[in-house]
C-alpha positions, 0 to 999 in steps of 0.5 A: 521541324522534323517529327521527332522534335529534333531541331535540323540545326544544333549550333548558332553563330553568336559572336566573334572573337580572337586577336586582330588577324586571328578572327573566329566564330563563336557558336552556342548550342541548342538548349532543352527546356527543363519544363517540358524537354523542348529543344529550342535554338539558341537565340530563344529566350523562352521555350517555343512550347511552354514558354519557360524562360531559357537557363544559361549554361557555362558549356553552351559556347562552342569554339572550334579555334585553338585560340592563343595556342597557334600562331597563324595570322591573316595577311593580304597579298598587295598584288592580288588583294586576297587574303592568305595566312602565314605562321609568325613562328615558321614563316609558312604561307598558304592560301587555305584556312588553317584548321587551328584558326577555326571557322571564319567570322559569321560574315567575312565582309569584302574579303573572302577567308575561306573554309577552315581546314578545307585544302581546296586553295589549289584544287581548281587551279589543278582542274583548269590545268587539266581543262586546258590541256585538251580542246573544249567540247561542243555542248550543243549543235546549235544554240536554241531559239525558243528563249532567244532575241535579237540584241541591239535592234530595240531600245535598251533601258540602262536603269533595269538592265533590259531590252524591250520586251525582254523578261517581262513575263512573271512565268518566264525563269521558272521552267527547268533548265534543259542543259547543264554545265558539265566540266568534267566533259565540256571544259577545255582550251578555246580561242581566248586561251591561245590570242590576247588575254588582255580583255578576255571573259568567260562564256556565259552560254558555257556555264548555262551549258549550251555553248555551240562553238566549243574550241572556236569560241572567243570566251574562255570554257574554264573555271575563273580564278582569283587572278582572273577576278584581279584582272576583270575589275569591279566593273563588269562580271566575269562574263564581260557584263557591265555591273550597275551601282545598285542591284535590280528590285529583284536581286537577279541581273550582274549584280552591284559593283559598291560591294563585293558579292559573293553570296547567293541566295537560293530558293526552291529547296524541298522540305528535308525532315529528320537529320539524315535527310537535313545531312544529305541536303547539305552534302548536296549543296556543297557538292553541287555548288562547290563545283564552281569555286571554293565555298566558304559557307552555306547557312540553310534555312530549313524552315523557309526551304532556302540558303545561302551560299557564300563564296570566297571570290565574287567571280566564282559566285558570278559563274554559280549564279548562271550554272545553278539557275533552274537546275535541279539539286537532288530530284525535281527542284527548280533552283531559283538563285539570285543575289543575296541581301546584306544579312540584317543578323547584328552578329553578322553586321558586327562580324563583317565590320570586324573582318573588314577592319581586320583586313585594313590592318593587313593591308596597312601592313602589307604596305609596310605601315606601322599600325601601332597605337603610338606610332608616328605618321609616315610622311612622304620623303618630299613632303615639307611640313609647315613651321606651325604644325612642326612646332605643334608636334614637337611641343613648342605651341605658338598662340595665334595672337603673341603677347607684345606688352613687353615690347611697349612698356616704356612708351605706355609708362610715359604716355600715362604720365603725360596724361595725368598732367594734362588732365590736372591743369584742365580740372578740379578732379584729382587723377586718382579719382577723388574730388577736391575742394580746394581752388588754385592759389591764383583763384583764391587771391583774385577773390580777396 
């Protein structure tokens, strides 16, 4: 908190609204206590200074979406499995999120939505086109050997993704990086762009600013794109390293293939006081991390000097993690970049579930399926429906054990009559259930 009492963040995400395919985030302003004039975050139910209860205001909610006044909706490209946007009135399509739709939900789930109003969809494609028009530059004359080791000569632990003696020291990895990737100078064409591109990945040494091969390198020296993410798949990262079923305990490493890791945890930020210092820090974050791919959102936690950077594409986050680890942001910081845990915020959980649900609807529509509530199920053309299931759907339901008494009415009556006659001959009891005291005629004559 600054010395003047101003909070560094003026808005807090509190929910998600909008129709299917047009969801947007809703924010709430900070509230000022009427008793002590202290500014509090929107989530605080009582004043931080005097503990006075929060007073609800009708003008506290803030939205930047046009609501029902725009005709933009989300759609899913069946080829790349990426979200794009189309206009239901003009049939126009674009990869960038329109400004009329407002900010994307607080959490966008598996699929990235992009930043509203940011025309960066083809920016990185244009940069790659410029990079590929020239040969890649050697970043170093020779690979450094201070922190290198001979891989393959020692035992490898598949559970921790480590070799024997690799990164076991707690002090390792905290020293400032001595090299950095400069795309304007270093990126260019390599052997990977000339030979077969089927199983080509990106150079991890290039991302760290320490590749000594340049144009002779067998890996890409450019930025990853959405097409690269589709080609690489979920089992490997953009550098060709195998991903694992779970994250490491320290959230470092290559990541987890059971979730689409697009959010980075960034620690080691310097404490910023005042609105101007906070604004400069946020601008530096967008500039530094936006160099490696399209940034969807940056959430800065000033009281902890950390932030969370969410990219639109997973490969961009993987590249940025290697490029920004141990780098400086503004002066002499040493950034600690790792994978972020899932956001425990209930608003973020609800927003992520809503985003994934809308993406599933868009996926079904892209496949030509009907998503209405009363829509019939589309069976395959060669599907033969069983008779019982067809009768149940059409309404002619047949009981599991049908009543067959009508087929045996005559036989039942005759059997009952013969049993009654036989019973009358063998007993004094009346077949109707009454006991008779009269004796048969033959027995009475014999007694006389």
